[in-house]
C-alpha positions in Angstrom: -101.0 74.7 56.8 -101.1 71.0 57.5 -99.2 68.6 55.2 -100.8 65.7 53.5 -98.8 62.7 52.2 -100.0 60.9 49.1 -99.1 59.7 45.6 -97.3 56.4 45.3 -95.4 55.3 42.2 -95.8 54.7 39.4 -96.3 58.3 38.4 -98.1 59.2 35.2 -96.1 61.7 33.2 -97.7 63.7 30.4 -95.1 64.5 27.7 -95.9 67.6 25.7 -93.8 68.3 22.5 -93.7 72.0 21.5 -93.4 71.2 17.8 -96.4 69.6 15.9 -94.2 68.7 12.9 -94.1 65.0 12.1 -90.4 65.3 11.5 -89.7 67.1 14.8 -86.3 66.4 16.4 -87.9 67.3 19.7 -90.5 64.5 19.3 -87.6 62.2 18.5 -85.8 63.3 21.6 -89.0 63.0 23.7 -89.3 59.3 22.6 -85.7 58.7 23.7 -86.3 60.4 27.1 -89.4 58.2 27.6 -87.2 55.1 26.9 -84.6 56.4 29.4 -87.1 57.1 32.1 -87.0 55.2 35.4 -89.6 52.5 35.8 -91.6 54.6 38.3 -92.4 57.1 35.5 -95.1 56.0 33.1 -94.8 58.5 30.2 -97.4 59.1 27.5 -97.7 61.9 25.0 -100.3 64.6 25.4 -101.0 65.9 21.9 -101.6 69.6 21.2 -101.9 69.7 17.4 -105.7 69.8 17.1 -106.3 72.7 19.5 -108.0 75.8 18.0 -106.6 79.2 18.8 -107.4 80.2 22.4 -110.3 82.6 22.6 -111.5 83.8 26.0 -115.0 84.2 24.6 -115.1 80.4 24.7 -114.2 80.2 28.4 -117.9 79.3 29.2 -118.1 76.7 26.4 -114.7 75.0 26.0 -114.1 73.2 22.7 -113.8 69.4 23.0 -110.1 69.4 22.1 -109.3 71.8 25.0 -111.4 69.8 27.4 -109.5 66.7 26.4 -106.2 68.5 27.0 -107.2 69.6 30.4 -108.4 66.1 31.3 -105.1 64.6 30.2 -103.2 67.1 32.3 -105.5 66.6 35.3 -104.9 62.8 35.0 -101.1 63.2 34.9 -99.0 63.4 38.0 -96.3 65.5 36.3 -95.5 67.0 32.9 -92.4 66.9 30.7 -92.1 69.6 28.1 -89.8 68.9 25.2 -89.7 71.9 22.9 -87.8 73.7 20.2 -87.0 77.4 20.3 -88.7 79.6 17.8 -87.4 83.2 17.4 -85.8 83.0 20.9 -89.1 81.9 22.5 -91.5 79.0 22.5 -93.6 77.8 19.6 -97.0 79.5 19.3 -98.7 76.1 19.4 -97.2 75.4 22.8 -98.2 78.8 24.2 -101.7 78.2 22.8 -101.9 74.9 24.7 -100.8 76.4 27.9 -103.4 79.2 27.5 -106.2 76.6 27.1 -104.8 74.5 30.0 -104.7 77.4 32.4 -108.1 78.9 31.7 -110.7 79.9 32.6 -109.7 81.7 35.7 -109.8 79.4 38.8 -109.5 76.2 36.7 -105.8 76.1 35.9 -104.9 72.5 35.2 -101.2 73.3 35.5 -101.3 74.4 39.1 -99.0 72.3 41.3 -98.1 69.9 38.5 -94.3 69.1 38.7 -92.7 70.1 35.5 -89.5 69.2 33.7 -88.3 71.1 30.5 -86.0 69.8 27.8 -85.3 71.0 24.3 -83.1 70.4 21.4 -81.9 72.4 18.4 -79.0 72.3 16.0 -77.8 75.7 17.3 -75.0 76.1 19.8 -77.2 77.4 22.6 -79.9 74.9 21.7 -83.1 76.0 23.3 -81.8 78.0 26.3 -83.7 81.2 25.7 -86.9 79.5 24.8 -86.8 77.5 27.9 -86.4 80.6 30.0 -89.5 82.0 28.5 -91.4 78.7 29.1 -90.2 78.7 32.8 -91.6 82.2 33.2 -95.0 81.2 31.8 -95.2 78.0 33.8 -94.1 79.7 37.0 -97.0 82.2 36.6 -99.2 79.1 36.1 -98.1 77.9 39.6 -96.4 74.8 38.2 -93.4 73.7 40.3 -90.3 73.6 38.0 -87.3 71.4 38.2 -84.4 73.8 37.9 -81.6 71.8 39.3 -80.6 70.3 35.9 -81.1 72.2 32.8 -81.1 70.3 29.5 -80.2 72.3 26.4 -79.3 69.6 23.9 -77.5 70.5 20.7 -78.9 68.2 18.0 -76.9 66.5 15.2 -78.1 64.0 12.7 -78.1 60.5 14.2 -78.1 61.7 17.8 -81.3 59.6 18.3 -81.6 56.5 16.1 -84.8 54.9 14.7 -85.2 52.8 17.8 -85.3 55.8 20.0 -81.8 55.3 21.4 -79.4 58.1 22.1 -76.2 57.2 20.2 -73.7 59.5 21.9 -72.6 58.0 25.2 -72.1 61.3 27.1 -75.5 62.6 26.0 -77.3 59.4 26.9 -75.7 59.4 30.4 -76.7 63.1 30.8 -80.3 62.5 29.7 -80.5 59.3 31.9 -79.4 61.5 34.9 -81.9 64.1 33.9 -84.8 61.6 34.0 -83.6 60.2 37.3 -83.5 63.7 38.7 -87.0 64.3 37.3 -88.2 61.2 39.0 -86.8 62.5 42.3 -88.3 65.9 41.7 -91.8 64.5 41.0 -91.6 62.4 44.2 -90.6 65.5 46.3 -93.4 67.6 44.9 -96.1 65.0 45.2 -95.2 63.3 48.4 -95.5 66.3 50.7 -98.1 68.9 49.6 -99.5 71.7 51.7 -103.2 71.1 52.4 -105.6 73.8 51.2 
């Protein structure tokens, strides 16, 4: 297979929050991560709250909301998932979005998209188990995953202020390092890609 070189910064990063709650601490964390991102990463939310439940009978006639999701993912150079953990897995809304994005067969919008995964929860293990489930799903969808730094953030009130700043120095430094590493990962995935 020949290699092809392409994709120069800035890189468009679609940020998908697993919770659709307006009060979501993961959405708050996502805004903080976007503020900490290196200049080469242009981050924008990809919303999933209006999607109907996935139904394979609609594979030949995708609903508008699902077409918009696939278009947004297609236009992104990479994806950052920021998600809570529900019952030791991912929220149903997030799984539903992934199902729409990866179907119909042969039209998987997630394929070869570099992916980072972060999550926060008040619990001691934060979102570790849910993230492992998400990695398994996205690996099946052929999305390259950044595994070098894992980010399981234990949330406490005030961790992110109303101006989207992380108030704990050690956490802010860690998340800044995470976003720098994600920048490097996106560059590695996009700069040298095997040609079909």
